N, CA, C and O of each residue as an XYZ file, in Angstrom:
884
protein
N      82.913     96.190    100.040
C      82.770     97.968     99.781
C      81.968     98.077     98.719
O      82.373     98.037     97.557
N      81.027     98.191     98.994
C      79.959     98.717     97.927
C      80.507     99.996     96.897
O      81.718    100.169     97.034
N      79.963    100.784     96.049
C      80.397    101.287     95.340
C      80.697    102.986     95.983
O      81.697    103.697     96.081
N      78.987    103.158     96.388
C      78.804    104.694     97.499
C      79.691    104.399     98.421
O      80.538    105.287     98.513
N      79.913    103.159     99.439
C      81.214    103.585    100.337
C      82.096    103.764     99.898
O      82.623    104.791    100.324
N      82.845    103.061     98.884
C      84.026    103.622     98.187
C      83.883    104.705     98.061
O      84.340    105.328     99.019
N      83.433    105.330     97.287
C      83.379    106.638     96.794
C      83.302    107.519     98.179
O      83.920    108.583     98.210
N      82.546    107.088     99.331
C      82.444    108.304    100.180
C      84.173    108.044    100.820
O      84.976    108.976    100.785
N      84.540    106.716    101.357
C      86.091    106.457    101.595
C      87.004    107.451    100.811
O      87.450    108.512    101.249
N      87.181    106.965     99.683
C      87.909    107.923     99.198
C      88.321    109.427     99.322
O      89.454    109.899     99.414
N      87.060    110.080     99.300
C      86.589    111.245     99.406
C      86.797    111.391    101.273
O      86.877    112.618    101.349
N      86.887    111.024    102.323
C      87.241    111.212    103.632
C      88.559    110.715    103.538
O      89.098    111.135    104.563
N      89.339    110.100    102.934
C      90.772    109.923    103.340
C      91.358    110.673    103.177
O      91.139    111.361    102.180
N      92.451    110.995    104.051
C      93.595    112.119    104.432
C      94.166    112.300    103.161
O      93.961    111.580    102.183
N      95.006    113.445    103.221
C      95.837    113.354    101.848
C      97.471    112.427    102.754
O      97.600    112.264    103.967
N      98.379    112.031    101.748
C      99.147    111.450    102.265
C     100.398    112.530    102.877
O     100.433    113.713    102.540
N     101.204    112.030    103.639
C     102.061    112.892    104.522
C     103.237    113.200    103.588
O     103.874    112.396    102.907
N     103.326    113.951    103.648
C     104.589    114.721    102.931
C     106.046    114.051    102.734
O     106.542    113.416    103.665
N     106.491    114.152    101.923
C     107.799    113.219    101.916
C     108.565    113.768    101.382
O     108.308    114.449    100.389
N     110.213    113.585    102.083
C     111.405    114.660    101.782
C     111.505    114.577     99.845
O     111.939    115.561     99.247
N     111.034    113.256     99.027
C     111.264    113.056     97.683
C     109.958    113.449     96.815
O     109.028    112.711     97.141
N     109.638    114.260     95.941
C     108.520    114.823     95.329
C     108.341    113.475     94.781
O     109.324    112.735     94.744
N     106.965    112.979     94.259
C     106.765    111.527     93.245
C     107.374    111.788     92.451
O     107.391    112.838     91.809
N     108.362    110.324     92.283
C     108.849    110.572     90.896
C     110.594    110.744     91.011
O     111.238    110.110     90.175
N     111.309    111.521     91.950
C     112.191    111.536     92.141
C     113.208    109.995     92.820
O     113.076    109.765     94.022
N     113.949    109.258     92.163
C     114.711    108.416     92.192
C     115.882    108.973     93.394
O     115.958    110.135     93.794
N     116.774    107.792     93.851
C     117.789    108.271     95.040
C     118.793    108.346     93.483
O     118.503    108.058     92.321
N     119.943    108.821     94.062
C     121.079    108.933     93.675
C     121.929    107.583     93.772
O     121.732    106.870     94.755
N     123.003    107.132     92.666
C     123.775    105.830     93.113
C     124.483    106.021     94.765
O     124.614    105.014     95.461
N     124.895    107.353     95.274
C     125.409    107.240     95.922
C     124.677    106.762     96.948
O     124.999    105.830     97.685
N     123.277    107.672     97.009
C     122.059    107.433     98.282
C     121.911    106.153     98.754
O     121.959    105.733     99.910
N     121.708    105.535     97.618
C     121.066    104.139     97.555
C     122.978    102.671     98.127
O     123.216    101.502     98.431
N     123.601    103.867     97.919
C     124.966    103.014     97.800
C     125.096    102.942    100.137
O     125.492    102.069    100.911
N     124.438    104.546    100.371
C     124.919    104.379    101.903
C     123.617    103.977    101.820
O     123.745    103.008    101.072
N     122.937    104.019    101.966
C     121.729    102.731    102.666
C     121.892    101.585    102.759
O     121.737    100.910    103.776
N     122.377    101.062    101.220
C     122.953     99.779    101.245
C     123.938     99.473    102.491
O     123.899     98.356    103.007
N     124.575    100.190    102.839
C     125.946    100.032    103.756
C     125.712    100.206    104.756
O     126.580     99.960    105.593
N     124.209    100.803    105.246
C     123.857    100.669    106.342
C     123.008     99.865    106.864
O     122.974     99.674    108.079
N     122.362     99.396    106.186
C     121.995     97.670    106.432
C     123.149     97.033    106.647
O     123.079     96.082    107.426
N     123.961     97.225    106.285
C     125.175     95.953    106.275
C     126.483     96.160    107.536
O     127.413     95.395    107.791
N     126.136     97.454    108.149
C     126.993     98.090    108.877
C     127.288     96.791    110.068
O     128.442     96.596    110.451
N     126.425     96.161    110.462
C     126.572     94.754    111.605
C     126.893     93.567    111.115
O     126.531     92.648    111.849
N     127.579     93.161    109.895
C     127.730     91.638    108.553
C     128.978     91.663    109.047
O     129.698     92.618    109.339
N     129.118     90.741    109.095
C     130.760     90.370    110.267
C     131.589     90.176    108.430
O     132.741     90.605    108.360
N     131.041     89.629    107.249
C     131.850     89.415    106.118
C     131.464     88.023    105.682
O     131.286     87.695    104.509
N     131.308     86.946    107.122
C     131.617     85.638    107.064
C     130.313     84.873    107.324
O     130.404     83.648    107.237
N     129.132     85.382    107.624
C     128.208     84.626    108.033
C     126.904     84.802    106.411
O     126.801     85.924    105.916
N     126.206     83.818    105.901
C     125.408     83.999    105.037
C     123.971     85.132    105.666
O     123.511     85.005    106.801
N     123.558     85.985    104.841
C     122.551     86.619    104.900
C     121.171     86.042    104.228
O     121.285     85.282    103.266
N     119.596     86.461    104.819
C     118.589     85.836    104.863
C     117.972     87.067    104.110
O     118.289     88.197    104.480
N     117.012     86.869    102.958
C     116.078     88.062    102.111
C     114.803     87.261    102.287
O     114.478     86.161    101.840
N     114.042     88.314    103.233
C     112.195     87.698    102.771
C     111.710     88.141    101.588
O     111.784     89.307    101.201
N     111.227     87.263    101.018
C     110.434     88.091     99.544
C     108.700     87.725     99.892
O     108.484     86.682    100.508
N     107.781     88.399     99.578
C     106.426     88.230     99.739
C     105.689     89.046     98.329
O     104.463     89.108     98.228
N     106.608     89.636     97.302
C     106.229     89.720     96.285
C     106.828     89.169     95.228
O     106.944     87.944     95.268
N     107.288     89.798     94.185
C     107.646     88.844     92.628
C     108.459     88.708     93.346
O     107.977     87.617     93.650
N     109.881     88.813     94.387
C     111.178     88.274     94.503
C     110.742     86.667     94.632
O     111.536     85.780     94.319
N     109.418     86.387     95.119
C     109.160     85.353     95.278
C     108.944     84.388     94.163
O     109.008     83.174     94.358
N     108.706     84.873     93.081
C     108.785     83.994     91.570
C     110.014     84.335     90.560
O     110.616     83.754     89.657
N     110.054     85.586     91.203
C     111.243     86.232     89.875
C     112.229     86.896     91.511
O     111.761     87.790     92.216
N     113.839     86.076     91.852
C     114.114     86.566     92.780
C     115.390     87.179     92.187
O     116.120     88.019     92.713
N     115.507     86.625     91.052
C     116.857     87.535     90.069
C     118.284     87.753     90.952
O     119.043     88.722     90.942
N     118.386     86.210     91.892
C     119.922     86.044     92.180
C     119.726     84.437     93.050
O     118.804     83.733     93.463
N     120.680     84.426     93.019
C     121.565     82.838     93.653
C     120.943     82.730     95.091
O     120.827     83.706     95.833
N     120.621     81.674     95.361
C     120.675     81.170     96.919
C     120.994     79.674     97.168
O     120.945     78.740     96.368
N     121.311     79.683     98.386
C     121.530     78.453     98.765
C     120.810     78.008     99.810
O     121.446     77.262    100.554
N     119.786     78.201    100.087
C     118.493     77.530    100.621
C     117.214     79.072    100.411
O     117.297     80.217     99.966
N     116.131     78.211    101.029
C     114.845     78.448    100.459
C     114.006     78.188    101.448
O     113.910     76.983    101.678
N     113.394     78.845    102.084
C     112.487     78.362    103.501
C     111.049     79.298    103.327
O     111.161     80.468    102.959
N     109.820     78.766    103.587
C     108.636     79.667    103.549
C     108.885     79.605    105.336
O     109.421     78.831    106.129
N     108.162     80.881    105.393
C     108.657     82.022    106.896
C     107.380     82.602    106.954
O     106.696     82.610    105.931
N     106.855     83.203    108.247
C     106.018     84.379    108.435
C     107.090     85.766    109.383
O     108.053     85.720    110.149
N     106.599     86.411    109.033
C     107.245     87.576    109.815
C     106.172     88.347    110.479
O     105.383     88.770    109.634
N     105.901     88.635    111.516
C     104.689     89.354    112.457
C     104.738     90.439    112.441
O     105.925     90.759    112.507
N     103.912     91.550    112.373
C     103.851     92.743    112.890
C     103.876     93.657    111.434
O     103.914     94.887    111.432
N     103.848     92.827    110.225
C     103.516     93.528    109.099
C     102.962     92.400    107.941
O     103.379     91.272    107.681
N     102.265     92.894    107.580
C     101.614     91.795    106.518
C     101.720     92.775    104.920
O     102.207     93.905    104.884
N     100.918     91.741    103.185
C     101.179     92.248    102.529
C     100.316     92.591    101.971
O      99.335     91.873    101.779
N     100.475     94.341    101.347
C      98.974     95.050    100.768
C      99.502     95.843     99.902
O     100.493     96.561    100.038
N      98.635     95.664     98.751
C      98.904     96.234     97.126
C      99.067     97.815     97.560
O      98.161     98.500     97.085
N      99.950     98.498     98.300
C     100.033     99.734     98.768
C     100.924    100.374     98.405
O     101.204    101.244     99.229
N     101.729    100.376     97.269
C     102.957    101.031     96.851
C     102.377    101.227     95.309
O     102.324    100.264     94.545
N     101.876    102.772     94.852
C     101.868    103.465     93.356
C     103.196    102.839     92.869
O     104.153    102.648     93.618
N     103.174    102.539     91.562
C     104.188    102.231     90.654
C     103.840    103.095     89.462
O     102.929    102.751     88.709
N     104.579    104.282     89.248
C     104.557    104.872     88.696
C     105.498    104.385     86.943
O     105.232    104.600     85.761
N     106.490    103.756     87.580
C     107.560    103.027     86.419
C     107.552    101.944     85.871
O     107.629    101.800     84.651
N     107.411    100.588     87.098
C     107.834     99.108     86.849
C     106.276     98.544     86.042
O     106.247     97.868     85.014
N     104.939     99.079     86.899
C     103.931     98.371     86.622
C     102.759     99.575     86.136
O     101.543     99.425     86.011
N     103.767    101.068     85.870
C     102.472    101.901     85.504
C     103.374    103.006     85.283
O     104.603    102.929     85.291
N     102.623    104.118     85.071
C     103.044    105.031     84.821
C     102.737    106.331     85.561
O     101.670    106.205     86.161
N     103.415    107.812     85.774
C     102.918    109.023     85.970
C     101.706    109.157     86.097
O     101.116    109.509     87.119
N     101.157    108.832     84.856
C      99.924    109.531     84.527
C      98.587    108.392     85.059
O      97.480    108.638     85.538
N      99.329    106.972     84.695
C      98.188    106.218     84.878
C      99.102    104.931     85.880
O      99.592    103.951     85.319
N      99.213    105.151     87.428
C     100.228    103.967     88.305
C      99.713    103.220     88.311
O      98.498    103.409     88.265
N     100.251    101.712     88.375
C      99.884    100.758     88.636
C      99.879    100.443     90.783
O      99.953    101.368     91.592
N      99.803     99.347     91.057
C     100.116     98.883     92.601
C     101.129     97.795     92.640
O     101.078     96.972     91.726
N     102.033     97.664     93.546
C     102.828     96.989     93.509
C     102.726     96.617     95.107
O     102.232     97.486     95.827
N     103.226     95.196     95.809
C     103.040     95.263     97.449
C     104.650     95.380     97.924
O     105.796     95.169     97.529
N     103.856     95.885     99.094
C     104.736     96.273    100.332
C     104.345     95.485    101.594
O     103.412     94.682    101.609
N     105.101     95.764    102.619
C     104.771     95.455    103.838
C     104.544     96.329    104.997
O     105.361     96.843    105.760
N     103.197     96.392    104.967
C     102.860     97.569    105.776
C     102.754     97.146    107.552
O     103.165     96.163    108.169
N     102.213     98.042    107.869
C     102.180     97.909    109.144
C     101.449     96.978    110.147
O     100.718     97.814    110.678
N     101.234     96.102    110.603
C      99.777     95.414    111.742
C     100.072     93.904    111.263
O     101.171     93.784    110.722
N      99.187     92.555    111.370
C      98.951     91.713    111.189
C     100.705     90.770    111.037
O     101.704     90.965    111.731
N     100.553     89.921    110.058
C     101.551     88.966    109.732
C     101.996     88.265    108.105
O     101.032     87.582    107.758
N     102.630     88.236    107.491
C     103.106     87.718    106.081
C     103.631     86.901    106.416
O     104.422     86.775    107.351
N     103.142     86.002    105.457
C     103.435     84.666    105.588
C     104.177     84.692    103.856
O     103.522     84.889    102.832
N     105.825     84.411    103.928
C     106.642     84.302    102.415
C     107.793     83.725    102.478
O     108.123     83.069    103.466
N     108.368     83.849    101.694
C     109.824     82.874    101.337
C     111.121     83.848    101.954
O     111.446     85.005    101.686
N     111.758     82.736    102.990
C     113.383     83.299    102.752
C     114.303     82.815    102.296
O     114.427     81.592    102.226
N     115.125     83.601    101.897
C     115.703     83.280    100.824
C     117.556     83.167    101.624
O     117.898     84.039    102.423
N     118.401     82.161    101.293
C     119.583     82.211    102.386
C     120.622     82.570    100.681
O     120.651     81.957     99.614
N     121.572     84.242    101.324
C     122.016     83.857    100.396
C     123.934     84.061    101.045
O     124.382     84.786    101.933
N     124.455     83.317    100.352
C     125.476     83.029    100.024
C     126.649     83.886    100.236
O     127.144     84.485     99.280
N     127.324     84.027    101.909
C     128.098     85.322    102.045
C     129.363     85.885    101.159
O     129.893     86.986    101.308
N     129.710     84.911    100.237
C     130.632     85.276     99.113
C     129.729     85.612     98.573
O     130.324     86.477     97.930
N     128.337     85.733     98.106
C     127.678     86.169     96.728
C     126.601     87.601     97.660
O     125.635     87.963     96.988
N     126.753     88.272     98.955
C     126.091     89.401     99.649
C     126.733     90.641     98.802
O     125.920     91.326     98.181
N     128.023     90.972     98.722
C     128.439     92.459     97.919
C     127.611     92.561     96.184
O     127.312     93.730     95.938
N     127.336     91.847     95.356
C     126.691     91.402     94.480
C     125.432     91.644     94.784
O     124.940     92.754     94.582
N     124.589     90.400     95.434
C     123.327     90.205     95.452
C     122.638     91.343     96.028
O     121.672     91.803     95.419
N     123.104     91.980     97.390
C     122.417     93.049     97.435
C     122.751     94.245     96.656
O     122.010     95.145     97.051
N     123.549     94.676     95.704
C     123.284     96.105     95.788
C     122.528     95.856     94.483
O     121.998     96.878     94.048
N     122.298     94.474     93.565
C     121.209     94.294     92.812
C     120.124     94.446     93.484
O     119.241     95.244     93.170
N     120.094     93.683     94.481
C     118.355     94.538     94.964
C     118.345     95.910     95.407
O     117.232     96.414     95.258
N     119.159     96.642     95.875
C     119.053     97.439     96.210
C     118.598     98.396     94.694
O     117.721     99.236     94.492
N     119.337     97.975     94.087
C     118.748     99.053     92.627
C     117.650     98.336     91.909
O     117.187     98.832     90.882
N     117.227     97.262     92.355
C     115.837     96.942     91.930
C     114.587     97.466     92.567
O     113.576     97.831     91.966
N     114.896     97.452     94.579
C     113.757     97.573     95.387
C     114.177     99.019     96.132
O     113.597     99.291     97.183
N     115.063     99.839     95.660
C     115.547    101.037     96.300
C     115.250    101.956     95.515
O     115.035    103.020     96.095
N     115.084    101.995     93.697
C     114.874    103.346     93.010
C     115.024    104.301     93.759
O     115.920    105.073     93.419
N     114.222    104.658     95.085
C     113.245    105.432     95.787
C     113.192    105.509     96.747
O     113.753    104.583     97.333
N     112.575    106.516     97.591
C     112.952    105.777     99.140
C     111.280    105.575     99.608
O     110.623    106.244    100.406
N     110.884    104.396     98.791
C     109.259    103.890     98.755
C     109.632    103.261    100.357
O     109.070    103.575    101.406
N     110.739    102.298    100.174
C     110.762    100.970    100.613
C     111.522    101.686    101.851
O     112.014    102.808    101.732
N     111.567    101.017    102.921
C     112.467    100.743    104.022
C     113.309     99.479    104.457
O     112.656     98.634    105.069
N     114.637     99.204    104.250
C     115.290     98.276    104.820
C     115.546     97.493    105.939
O     116.417     97.708    106.782
N     114.831     96.669    105.914
C     114.702     96.529    107.964
C     115.073     95.231    108.159
O     114.838     94.332    107.352
N     115.783     95.063    109.456
C     116.186     93.349    109.509
C     115.217     92.755    110.588
O     115.387     93.083    111.762
N     114.165     91.857    110.229
C     113.219     90.776    110.585
C     113.334     90.043    110.975
O     113.949     89.417    110.112
N     113.223     89.370    111.838
C     112.502     87.765    112.866
C     111.461     87.442    111.478
O     110.510     88.102    111.060
N     111.958     86.377    111.053
C     110.974     85.492    110.520
C     110.827     84.032    110.615
O     111.745     83.296    110.253
N     109.509     83.488    111.173
C     109.694     82.028    111.864
C     109.624     80.664    111.000
O     108.479     80.238    110.848
N     110.568     79.978    110.464
C     110.174     79.190    109.920
C     109.971     77.742    110.178
O     109.408     77.547    111.255
N     110.390     76.199    109.216
C     110.113     75.608    110.317
C     111.725     74.876    110.766
O     111.781     73.960    111.586
N     112.938     75.434    110.103
C     114.094     75.641    110.445
C     114.401     76.731    111.920
O     115.454     77.368    111.951
N     113.817     76.799    112.586
C     113.919     78.125    113.419
C     113.720     79.494    112.788
O     113.301     79.754    111.660
N     114.151     80.400    113.861
C     113.906     81.928    113.495
C     115.038     82.143    112.658
O     115.961     81.377    112.935
N     115.266     82.918    111.744
C     116.031     83.511    111.376
C     116.232     85.347    111.173
O     115.380     86.014    111.762
N     116.954     85.868    110.639
C     116.981     87.087    110.823
C     117.138     88.006    109.292
O     118.214     88.553    109.051
N     116.158     88.093    108.467
C     115.998     88.453    107.066
C     115.915     89.694    107.129
O     115.310     90.288    108.022
N     116.592     90.299    106.067
C     115.944     91.440    105.490
C     114.770     91.474    104.305
O     114.451     90.690    103.411
N     114.244     92.897    104.791
C     112.657     92.705    104.485
C     112.580     94.464    104.289
O     113.101     95.269    105.061
N     111.917     94.750    103.248
C     112.216     95.725    102.653
C     110.132     96.370    103.067
O     109.060     96.027    102.568
N     110.447     97.233    104.019
C     108.947     97.331    104.161
C     108.475     98.401    103.709
O     109.031     98.706    102.654
N     107.413     99.373    104.145
C     107.037    100.108    103.080
C     106.951    101.408    104.076
O     106.714    101.340    105.282
N     107.110    102.203    103.580
C     107.724    103.627    104.123
C     106.618    104.585    103.657
O     106.501    105.148    102.569
N     105.830    104.633    104.753
C     104.400    105.350    104.833
C     104.522    106.958    104.488
O     103.644    107.385    103.739
N     105.484    107.869    104.939
C     105.662    108.541    104.290
C     105.956    108.983    102.955
O     105.808    110.181    102.710
N     106.437    108.032    101.856
C     106.834    108.385    100.719
C     105.250    108.890     99.883
O     104.145    108.643    100.364
N     105.393    109.359     99.045
C     104.770    110.180     98.238
C     103.939    109.047     97.475
O     102.841    109.432     97.074
N     104.238    107.851     97.231
C     104.286    106.493     96.438
C     103.308    105.883     97.351
O     102.604    105.105     96.707
N     102.856    105.941     99.081
C     102.315    105.344     99.605
C     100.530    105.557     98.978
O     100.059    106.684     98.826
N      99.915    104.576     98.749
C      98.607    104.716     98.816
C      97.716    104.743     99.624
O      96.734    105.470     99.478
N      97.915    103.820    100.807
C      97.006    104.267    101.799
C      96.183    102.945    102.220
O      96.567    101.777    102.158
N      95.128    103.377    102.598
C      93.791    102.341    103.130
C      92.853    102.559    101.228
O      92.012    103.455    101.151
N      93.043    101.986    100.384
C      91.962    102.689     99.128
C      91.599    101.206     99.172
O      92.219    100.168     99.404
N      89.809    101.665     98.723
C      89.069    100.894     98.428
C      89.006     99.358     97.875
O      89.942     99.310     97.076
N      88.443     98.222     97.897
C      89.116     97.510     96.733
C      88.592     97.825     95.301
O      89.367     97.418     94.436
N      87.364     98.506     94.777
C      87.048     99.074     93.668
C      88.154     99.947     93.265
O      88.553    100.081     92.108
N      88.481    100.358     94.000
C      89.549    101.345     93.405
C      91.027    100.853     93.757
O      91.914    101.678     93.539
N      91.461     99.430     94.352
C      92.392     99.007     93.879
C      92.403     98.402     92.440
O      93.308     98.462     91.608
N      91.080     97.755     92.339
C      91.228     96.597     91.196
C      90.647     97.261     90.087
O      90.370     96.517     89.146
N      90.339     98.697     89.923
C      90.935     99.292     89.078
C      91.992    100.269     88.336
O      91.972    100.685     87.178
N      93.340    100.602     89.848
C      94.636    100.580     89.099
C      95.176     99.251     88.725
O      95.890     99.132     87.730
N      94.944     98.507     89.289
C      95.546     96.979     88.950
C      95.429     97.018     87.806
O      96.440     97.054     87.105
N      94.111     97.024     87.224
C      94.112     96.761     86.231
C      94.302     97.540     84.800
O      94.086     97.147     83.654
N      94.792     98.806     85.302
C      95.001    100.203     84.367
C      96.585    100.091     84.385
O      97.163    100.256     83.311
N      97.066     99.917     85.120
C      98.522     99.830     84.974
C      99.151     98.808     84.032
O      98.720     97.736     83.607
N     100.445     99.540     83.804
C     100.675     98.959     82.423
C     102.017     99.773     82.405
O     101.951    100.992     82.564
N     103.420     99.069     82.191
C     104.811    100.007     82.739
C     106.024     98.722     82.144
O     105.923     97.741     81.408
N     106.810     99.170     82.681
C     108.027     99.095     82.051
C     108.352     97.302     82.014
O     108.927     96.739     81.082
N     107.970     96.804     82.924
C     107.837     95.591     83.003
C     106.495     94.658     83.079
O     106.312     93.637     83.742
N     105.799     95.202     82.367
C     104.260     95.018     81.649
C     103.046     94.843     82.399
O     103.358     94.412     83.510
N     101.864     94.977     82.297
C     100.502     94.900     83.106
C     101.244     94.391     84.413
O     102.089     93.592     84.814
N     100.023     95.775     84.964
C     100.098     94.953     86.868
C      99.630     94.221     87.233
O      99.920     93.942     88.397
N      98.603     93.396     86.553
C      97.543     92.793     86.543
C      98.286     91.517     86.487
O      97.878     90.654     87.264
N      99.681     91.096     85.443
C     100.309     89.977     85.606
C     100.952     89.828     86.624
O     101.071     88.649     86.958
N     101.713     91.012     87.661
C     102.244     91.224     88.539
C     101.310     90.621     89.486
O     101.677     89.491     89.810
N     100.330     90.964     89.982
C      99.467     90.282     90.811
C      98.982     89.356     90.974
O      98.771     88.879     92.089
N      98.689     88.874     89.964
C      98.586     87.559     89.181
C      99.464     86.071     89.735
O      99.185     85.125     90.471
N     100.765     86.534     88.842
C     101.971     85.796     89.272
C     102.288     85.322     90.671
O     102.566     84.178     91.029
N     102.170     86.666     91.549
C     102.609     86.792     92.773
C     101.205     85.712     93.435
O     101.609     84.555     93.324
N      99.973     85.714     93.966
C      99.060     85.215     93.805
C      99.308     83.838     93.573
O      99.260     82.920     94.391
N      99.614     83.796     92.216
C      99.827     81.948     91.829
C     101.426     81.131     92.356
O     101.351     79.935     92.637
N     102.929     81.902     92.470
C     103.451     81.758     93.578
C     103.114     80.885     94.736
O     103.219     79.690     95.010
N     102.538     82.272     95.465
C     102.081     81.969     96.789
C     101.628     80.141     96.458
O     102.349     79.170     96.687
N     100.398     80.138     95.938
C      99.771     79.172     95.666
C     100.903     77.455     95.477
O     100.786     76.278     95.820
N     101.571     78.013     94.991
C     102.661     77.014     94.926
C     103.279     76.329     96.134
O     103.388     75.162     96.511
N     103.665     77.607     96.622
C     104.666     77.145     97.988
C     103.802     76.896     99.273
O     104.245     76.851    100.421
N     102.175     76.705     98.794
C     101.579     76.466     99.852
C     100.925     77.638    100.811
O     100.056     77.480    101.668
N     101.411     78.535    100.528
C     100.749     80.091    101.012
C      99.617     79.979    100.986
O      99.242     79.361     99.990
N      98.680     80.364    101.775
C      97.302     81.067    101.766
C      97.635     82.462    102.569
O      98.167     82.766    103.636
N      96.836     83.351    101.112
C      97.041     84.126    101.269
C      94.795     84.929    101.149
O      94.282     84.740    100.046
N      94.160     85.425    101.893
C      93.279     85.342    101.618
C      92.557     86.700    100.426
O      92.170     86.649     99.259
N      92.634     87.627    101.276
C      92.934     88.642    100.720
C      93.245     88.473     98.988
O      92.521     88.569     97.997
N      94.711     88.173     99.196
C      95.063     87.948     97.460
C      94.626     87.368     96.648
O      94.809     87.432     95.433
N      93.828     86.566     97.415
C      93.417     85.456     96.377
C      91.817     85.755     96.253
O      91.098     84.977     95.624
N      91.289     86.944     96.898
C      89.892     87.406     96.263
C      89.955     88.581     95.051
O      89.226     88.781     94.079
N      91.145     89.255     95.549
C      91.729     90.272     94.405
C      92.177     89.489     93.123
O      91.797     89.821     92.000
N      93.021     88.413     93.363
C      93.319     87.773     91.596
C      91.952     87.151     91.109
O      91.671     87.063     89.914
N      91.061     86.694     92.208
C      89.943     86.296     91.655
C      88.864     87.411     90.944
O      88.349     87.300     89.831
N      88.725     88.242     91.680
C      88.301     89.564     91.070
C      88.998     89.988     89.760
O      88.511     90.809     88.983
N      89.844     89.538     89.632
C      90.956     90.200     88.442
C      91.042     88.955     87.237
O      91.695     88.902     86.195
N      90.299     88.206     87.724
C      90.621     86.615     86.318
C      89.097     86.848     86.005
O      88.768     85.968     85.209
N      88.243     87.498     86.237
C      86.987     87.811     86.119
C      87.107     89.063     84.277
O      87.650     90.164     84.372
N      86.708     88.732     83.325
C      86.558     89.405     82.673
C      85.766     90.384     82.199
O      84.813     89.951     81.550
N      85.829     91.537     82.297
C      84.449     92.295     82.335
C      83.976     92.702     80.956
O      84.660     93.449     80.257
N      82.675     92.160     80.512
C      82.322     92.469     79.092
C      82.665     93.941     78.751
O      82.745     94.798     79.632
N      82.848     94.178     77.549
C      82.999     95.380     76.762
C      81.506     95.868     76.261
O      80.646     94.990     76.192
N      81.171     97.135     75.928
C      79.817     97.868     75.608
C      79.996     97.597     73.790
O      79.133     98.011     73.017
């Protein structure tokens, strides 16, 4: 998109839908626990459970797993659509992180978690991914070479104040280049994800284009 078109699109973009949580508001421990318990309400305590990774969980899952498969979830696509005001940015200079947004399909990695590890693993996942209400935990079908498995997936909450929406490429790249939070530069996060997808033989054309642009060093005046 050209710069003029980018500016015009930014001006025309509607304000995000209001969310119950103001920007920067974190869920309480009790709210996170209640969310996790709701997601696990139908679990029989003896089955292993699957987790779908589409961003940093691919290259830094942070939990033990007994099986790992490449797979596809339909109805959602990977997108840099969530403002990061802590991990990869600040409230004054937010970065962008991935979410599963509506439409299309997403190739990623499905991890099988042993049933004995589910309580501790899922609690850690909720502390990592559900700090606020930006994601919605959902059980989605993931198509793998071993068949279809039901995966826990963190999808984008479009009502969240952190939802970036359909921003133009120039605005996206600028935010990624500027963002730096407690886990480091946003650029590293995006490039690490692109690299991890390539290592697993997964092609994401849009992400490859973004990664190629980020790899270009902009001359300083």
